[in-house]
C-alpha positions, 0 to 999 in steps of 0.5 A: 463482512462489509469491505471498508478501510484500506485496500490490502492488494492493488496499486501499491506504490512502494519503490526504493532507490538503488543509486546504481546507474541504469540503461535507458528504459524500454518504453512504448513508442507509437501509437502513443501520442507522447513519450511516457514518463513511466510504464508499469505492469500490474498482475494479480491472482484471486487466491493461490494455495501455497506450499503450506496450504495457505490461501493467499492473494498474490500480486506482482507489480513492475515499473520503469521510470525513465526520468528516475531510473533509481525508482525502477523496481518490482513488488511481490505482494502476498496477502490474506483476509479482507480490508477489515481484518487482513495481513499483507507483505510486500517485497520490493526489489530494485531492478535495472530498466531493461528488466521490464520490456513493454512494446507499443501495443502492451506486449512484453516480457519481465525477465528478472535476473537471479541476482536481483531476486535471489534467494526469494524466487524466480520471475520470467514472464511474458504478457500479451494485450487483450483488447484495445488500449483505453486512454484518460485525458485532462483538458484535451491531453492524454494523461494515461493509457491502459490495456489489459494483458494476459500474463504467464511464465515462470513465477516462483516465490518463497516467503521465507517465513517460519512457525506453525502458520508459515506461508511457504512458497507460491507459484511454479518454476515451470509454468504459472498464469496470473488469472485475474485482470492484469494490465499495462499502464503508460503515464504521461506528464501533463501540467493540466492534470492537476486542474482536473482533480475536484477540489470539493469532497463530500461532507463526512465525520471522521476521527483518525490518528497515527503514531510511529516508533522507529520502523513501526507505525500505527494509524487508525480511523472511524467514520460516522457510518461505522460501528467499530474502528480500524487500526493499520500497523506497518513495519519496514524491514531492510533485507540482507539480500539482495542489495537494496531489497526491503519488505513491508509488513502490514496488518489491519484489524478492528478496534472498539470505537476510539474515544476523544475527550477534552476536545473543546480545543480551549481549556482541556488537554485532549486525549484519544483512547483506542482499544483492541476488540480481542480478535487480532487486536488486543490492548489499549493506547492513548494519545494525550495532547495539550490545549488548545487544539489547532482548528481549520475549516474546508469547503465540502459538498454543495456550499457547506463547510467541515471543521477539523480539529487537530492536535499532536501529543504523546502516544502511550501504551496501556496494560497490555499494550496495543498490539496487532497480530500477524501470522508471520514475522510477529505481532506489531507494537509501538515501543519506546518513550516520547512517541509522538502521535497525531489526531484529526477529528472532522465534523462535516 
């Protein structure tokens, strides 16, 4: 199956604030050209067999942010499937800045105190650089530096899931090695970096929508190059312990192609209809707006222009309601009345 849609594993930027004062972060010094604004460790393993024989992708991310220490956190990511049809769960645990220690070469340790991750697991890792540090620059100033690292030590995590298809535990309390490409990244503040981002993009045609009710959100898309639509459902959960910990549940599945009617933008109320395809996504839903729509244009490609129509409306479920399945923690459905939804249609 072709890989498209949203990445389920990788650079996940989910951090939480603890409001607890932290000690000064231990970050890299020389040979770096400037003092980093943040340093992070990203690890992953292609496939790990869990204690319940589930084939799971496992990733661990940790960050130090000297200017905003309340954002220091580790993310444990468990997922299965691919972007078109998969499930991801991310546990975020606030940490003090001393938990992640990174030396100037990229060597270091990640020692998570039991109080910061209990009752979910145990993390005590050592990492060493593999190869040389690579840098990226913008207008002559370094914006980031990265080095590949080997990572091993104690990594044990319990998903605390239940049911017939529970994911169980991963890793080992004795020795575990992250076998995929792992890396340490230093980021440097540079006002010039904003000027290095291209302001022009390729001209494309797309239809996207989103809606949220409480802690659950849906967003979907289709492009000119696809024959089906995608829907991503997410749920944010505050954990009872440890303090400040959260879990984010995300499931991506396929839908039939979303349809948009009454989109002349003048006289007819626009309505988007989306339906599940029966494999992980079932039911239907609609977002109904009011005329006229909001239209705006933007440059794209080489001297071309794309037109985007935008409207806000009310999200309503059909019978049955649009629902995205998950193996653990339960299916995701938007519930409630007067749920607001938005729709963007771009013709490039």
